[in-house]
C-alpha positions, 0 to 999 in steps of 0.5 A: 513513478516513485516507490516508497518502502518501509523496513524492519530498521525504521527507514523509509526509502524511495526510488524512482526508475528511469522510463524504458526506452523504445525499440527505435531508440535502442537501435540508434544507441546500438548503431552509435556504439558500433561507430565508436561512440561508447563514451556517449552511450554510457553518459546517456544511460539514466540511473534510478533516483533514490532517497532515505528518510529516518535513522536505523532504529529497530524499535521504530520498525515500519508496520503500516504505510499508507496515503493520507491527506494533511491540510489538503496535501497528500502525505505518508501515514506511518505506523511504527513498532514503538506505537508512534503514528506519523504524518510525513512529507513524501518530498523531504521526510519532514514529520508534520504531526505525530500521535502516540498509541499506548496499546502498541510498544516494545516495552511490555509483552502485553502490548500489540502492533498496528493491524490497520491505519487510515484517515476518515473525515479528518479523523485518524482511525487506528486498530491494534492487535489487542483490539484497541480501536482509536478515533482521534481528530487530526486537530486534537491538541493531545498527542495520544490517540483516543480509544472509542471501542475494544474489539477483543484480542487476536486481531490480525488485520483491519482494512477500510473500504477504498471509497466508503472510508467509514466502513472497515472489516477485521479478522484474526486468529479465531476471529471470523470476518466482521464489518463495522461502521465507524460513524455508528461507533463514534455516535454510540460513544458520544451518546454513552458519554452524555449518559455518563455525564447525566449523573444518577438519573441515567437508565440502568436497565439491564435490557438497555445494555448492549455488548460493546463489540456489537456497536456499529456491527454491520455483518458478522461471518459464520464459520463453514460447516464442521468437517467429516469428524463433526469438528469445528474448523479453525479460523485464522484470517491474515488479510482481507480486501473489499472487492466491490463498490457497495462494500458487500463483497469481501475476499479473505486469506487465511493461515490454512492456505484458504481463499474465501469470498463473502457476500453479505447479501447472500449468506453469512458463510463464504460463497467461495472457499478454496485451498491454494497451495500448502502454506499460509497466505499472508498477503492479499491485495487487489489485482489488475481489477476487482475481479482478481486478487494478488496473494503471497504465502510464506514460501515466496509464492506470488500469484493472481487469482480470479475470484469469479472462477477460483482459478489461478490467473497468473504467477510471478516468479523471481522471489527468493524470500516471502513477499510482505506487501503487493501493490498494483500500479496504477491502483484499480478504481471502480470506474470501468472505462478508465480501468480497461484503458490502463496498463498495470504492473505489480510492485512487491516488497519482500524479506529478501530485501528486494523491491520488484516491479513485474509487468502484466501485459504479457503472459511471461510476467517479466521483471521490469525493474528491481532494486536491492534496498539492504533491509528486510522490507515490510511494506510498499507504496507507490506515488503514481503522479511522480514523473522521472525527470528525463533530460531533454534529448536533442534532435539531429536538426537541433544539434546541427543548428547548434554546431553551426551557431558555435562555428559562427560564434568562433569566427572573428569579425573582419575589420573594414579596410580603407583603400588607399587612393593614388 
């Protein structure tokens, strides 16, 4: 596997750890060292493969990193602090296409940052904290993103559904959960453009007008009941995840260390509302299956939660800084048969500049791999198809055959001698 990380200095680094040795191989190496072959043992130790894309520039800090398809190839989709969106080759870091979002930047304080980025039906969909939702065709000749809707300010997160990519959800500060359909928004935008192009004969009735924020709106959550003082409870969503195939269940993490689970078929209010710890929950990710979620707060606490019971299922230790992104490897799918047969591990990026990989097969949740990457990490992505190029290990029979062949090759050919006759 190959792990990609983005950081606050604008670099994208990748690292691939060597596969773990089996128990019998470890015993064989220990036996060799006892016999006095320490040099051979040190030569056989495999080192991680690493690489870096880009140059140090804090104005190009990585805010979003995900997979996308570009001309039938799997590439990196990168959202940067200066407002550029790049399609990057994961092999050599080549920029295949670049777009510019004018609502994101470092020059003006009014400009925001990327809260969501994905590709749907050969269209680039991006959302900013200022509420600008853009829907740009990948074949567009212009390098600027095309705005189709203003969702309003103070958005913290926008995330698309894993399989139904036309459905996405948003949340933020005093912005409760809302689920939208990008197809309906694009269709409404096209109809409005046709009406505007019709001229003075267009229908200007007040009753025909709709609020632009409600265009394509599928579901809008309702706040929980008032507290014992009859005061409205604050809303501040940091992250969210879709947890079922039908896009009807959404898990939400809040600034007020709350975990909430919404079911659009049941009610507008959350069906589960519990508190976790005492610190804001910044990251929420899918766990080993869609019945579990990973979470991370601002004080280096990383754990797994069972959404069916609301109880903590696991806790991952070893962090000295807050985790900024969590990924389950391999990523769970809605295919239950395939999901149950696979072993999972958890990859994490954190502000202490470490990339960690925890195992989930034991109750100890040990760290399998760990790498110090020098910069404060913001996101992590995993290429599950990449395989570490392990050199071929020769068996004892092959080594004996090679030694025997080398011995015969080193011998000189004997010349035929003629006998002298008397």
